[in-house]
N, C-alpha and C positions, 0 to 999 in steps of 0.2 A: 503494498499499499504505499510506497514512497514517492511514486510517481502519480499525479493526479491531474485530470483533464476537467476545466470548468468552461461553459459557454460565458461570453461576455459580449457587451455591445458597445461598440465604439461609436461615439456621437462626434458629429465635428461643431465645436464651440464658436460661438459667436464670434469672441474675441481673437479666436485664432488657436489652433492646435485641437486636442480631442479630451472627451471627458469618458469614463468609462463606469459601468456598471453590470454587475452580475445579478442574472435574474435568481440565481439559486440563495445568493448572500446579499439581501436587501440592503444591509448595512455596510456593504463594501463598494466603495467609489473611489476613483482617483483620477488623474487627468496629467497630460502631457504635453509639451510643446510640439511634438512630432507622432507619428506613427510608432516609431522605434520606442522612442522615451514612454509614449503611453504603454505600451505593452511590457516595457520594463517594469513600470510603475504598478503595472495592473498585477505582474507577478508578486512585487513585493507586498501589495495589497491584500491580495490573496492570501500568502504568507502569512502574514499578521493576523487577518481574521482567523485562520484554520488555525494557527498555533494558540490563539486567544481562547477557541473551543476547546483545542485538546487539553489546555490549562485546567480550562471548568470542568472537563471530564464530559461534555457535549459532544455527541456524534456529529459528525460531518454529514450536511446533506447531500442526498445523491444527486451527482448532476444531471440537468434535464437533459433528454432527449433533443437532439438538434432541431428536429420538426416542430417542437412543442413551444419553442422559445419566439416570441415577438420580438423583433430587432428594434420596435420602435422608431423608424426612420434612421436606425444606423446600421453598422456594419456588425455582422455577427462574426467573431474571433474564437477559436478556443485557444485558452491559456493553458499552457503547461505547468505545473508546476510539482517540484522535486521536494518532498518535504526533509528527506535526509540531507539535502544539502543547503536547504535554509537552516536546520539547525546547526549545521557544520559554521554557516556565515553567521548567523545571528545569536547564537547561544553557545559562544567559545569562552565563555569567563571561566577561568582556573578555577577548581574546586580541589581544596585540600584534603588529601586523603591518608589515613595512617595504616600502614600496612607493617607486618611481620615476615623475616625471611631469615634463613640461617645464617648465623655468624660468618661461618666459611666462605658462602656465597656473595654476601656483603662485602668482604675484605676481596676478594677475586675482582667482584665489579668495580670497585675504588682502583684496585692497581690498575685495572683496565681503563681507568677514566670513563666510564659508562654513566651516560644521563640516565637516572632512573625514571625521570617523569617520561621521557619520551619512549623507553623502552616499554614502560607499563601501557601508553597510549598506543603504541604501534600493536601488542599483543592484544589489548581490548578491541581495538578493531578489527583484527585476524579473526578472532574468535566471535566476533558479533558478524561476521561475513561481510565486512566493509573495507574492503582493502585499499583505501584511499590514503596510504600513510602518508604522502605529500603534503595532504591538508593539515593545517593547524587547528586543533579542536579547540 
């Protein structure tokens, strides 16, 4: 469920640019000076709305079928959203963890000048099946 697709309606704004609405998330709206910027802003707005719903324990709404969406004199666009990528970009605050390892392992790692935090992050990403180790968490 990391990649989600929601229909959005892109409307031309009177003052120029575009404003965007999501029929399945009425509280989710944004704008941009160009179609590219409006799309990027739509992805961010969708991420903010869905992550707030996730934090509240609210189920995500099912995306509407395209033939049921009224484009309201705008252009219907499918916005792709990757929840895992959004979390990596926006929820990367470091959290301190205390852990225990055998003394001999600690000494060997110190001798090798290993970064414990980096190794733990990499191991957790592999364990979770998220092998994007070059991305900062």
